[in-house]
C-alpha positions as CSV (number, residue, x, y, z in Angstrom):
1,M,0.0,-0.1,-0.1
2,K,3.0,2.3,0.7
3,S,4.4,1.8,-2.4
4,L,1.1,2.6,-4.4
5,V,0.7,6.1,-2.2
6,L,4.5,6.8,-3.2
7,A,3.7,6.2,-7.1
8,V,0.7,8.2,-7.0
9,I,2.9,11.2,-4.9
10,A,5.1,10.7,-7.9
11,M,2.7,10.7,-10.8
12,G,1.1,14.0,-9.0
13,A,4.3,15.5,-9.0
14,V,5.1,14.7,-13.1
15,A,1.4,15.6,-13.7
16,L,1.7,19.4,-12.1
17,G,5.6,19.9,-13.7
18,F,7.2,20.6,-10.6
19,P,11.5,21.3,-11.3
20,G,12.9,17.7,-11.8
21,T,10.1,16.5,-13.0
22,A,8.7,16.0,-16.8
23,A,6.3,18.4,-18.5
24,A,3.0,18.5,-17.9
25,A,0.5,17.2,-19.8
26,T,-2.3,19.1,-21.9
27,S,-5.6,18.5,-20.4
28,F,-8.9,19.3,-22.6
29,E,-12.5,19.1,-22.2
30,V,-15.2,20.1,-25.0
31,C,-18.8,19.4,-24.4
32,S,-21.8,19.4,-27.0
33,P,-24.5,22.4,-26.7
34,L,-26.5,19.6,-25.0
35,G,-24.1,20.3,-21.7
36,C,-20.6,18.6,-20.2
37,A,-23.3,16.7,-18.2
38,V,-25.0,14.9,-21.3
39,Q,-22.6,14.7,-23.8
40,S,-18.3,15.5,-23.3
41,V,-15.0,14.5,-24.3
42,R,-12.5,15.0,-21.7
43,G,-8.5,13.8,-22.1
44,T,-5.1,15.0,-22.4
45,V,-2.5,15.2,-24.7
46,D,1.1,14.3,-23.4
47,R,4.6,14.1,-25.7
48,G,2.8,12.9,-28.8
49,H,-0.2,10.8,-27.3
50,L,-3.9,11.2,-27.4
51,V,-6.0,9.6,-24.3
52,A,-9.7,10.5,-24.0
53,K,-12.8,9.4,-22.7
54,V,-15.8,10.2,-24.9
55,S,-19.2,9.9,-22.9
56,D,-22.9,10.4,-23.8
57,S,-26.2,10.1,-22.0
58,S,-28.2,12.0,-24.2
59,P,-31.7,10.6,-25.0
60,V,-31.8,12.7,-28.1
61,S,-28.8,12.3,-29.9
62,A,-25.6,10.7,-30.3
63,L,-22.1,12.2,-29.8
64,T,-19.8,12.3,-32.6
65,V,-16.4,13.8,-32.1
66,W,-13.4,14.5,-34.5
67,F,-9.9,14.7,-33.4
68,T,-8.4,16.3,-36.1
69,E,-4.3,17.3,-36.6
70,S,-2.9,20.2,-38.1
71,P,-1.2,20.8,-40.6
72,V,-1.5,16.8,-41.4
73,G,-4.8,16.7,-41.4
74,R,-5.2,13.4,-40.1
75,R,-8.5,12.8,-38.5
76,I,-10.0,10.1,-36.2
77,Q,-13.6,9.8,-35.5
78,V,-15.6,8.6,-32.5
79,V,-19.3,8.1,-32.4
80,V,-21.2,7.1,-28.7
81,D,-24.8,6.7,-28.4
82,D,-25.2,6.2,-24.8
83,G,-22.3,4.9,-23.3
84,V,-18.5,5.6,-22.8
85,R,-15.8,5.1,-25.6
86,W,-12.2,5.5,-24.6
87,I,-9.3,6.7,-27.0
88,D,-5.8,5.9,-27.0
89,A,-3.7,7.1,-29.8
90,G,-0.5,8.4,-30.9
91,L,0.0,11.6,-33.0
92,S,1.3,11.7,-36.3
93,T,4.6,13.3,-37.2
94,G,4.5,17.0,-37.8
95,A,1.4,17.6,-35.9
96,T,1.6,21.4,-34.0
97,H,-2.3,21.3,-33.1
98,L,-5.1,19.0,-32.2
99,T,-8.5,20.3,-33.1
100,V,-11.1,18.4,-30.9
101,R,-14.6,18.8,-32.1
102,A,-18.0,17.5,-30.3
103,C,-21.3,17.4,-32.1
104,G,-24.6,16.2,-30.9
105,G,-27.5,18.8,-31.1
106,G,-24.9,21.3,-32.3
107,C,-21.2,21.3,-32.3
108,N,-18.0,22.8,-30.2
109,S,-14.4,22.6,-30.6
110,K,-11.6,23.2,-29.0
111,T,-8.1,23.3,-30.6
112,I,-4.9,22.3,-28.3
113,P,-1.4,23.5,-29.2
114,L,0.9,20.9,-29.0
115,R,4.1,21.5,-27.1
116,V,6.3,20.5,-29.6
117,A,5.9,19.5,-33.2
118,I,5.8,15.7,-33.1
119,A,8.7,14.4,-34.5
């Protein structure tokens, strides 16, 4: 148990970007116009890697999410209808931005600058 607590503390220090630790991951949240409690995508981008949770509990519409890398143009589409789906993907070489677009009863988007172009 003690080793688990120490591991969690160490991971927290890395996530917060304390000196002597790796740079913090970039977190994001994008919700459809129906609201975050009903349709959302939450995730992190860290060192060329994307991990995201796509959730939909709307009785009205499914949630469609697009992750688009710029300037490369690679796009990942995820559709969730009343459930949860996890995305775990590497980003393309040369990507400098990731745009996350969430659509369900309308659309919202957010563009996340990547700390360094993926080499």
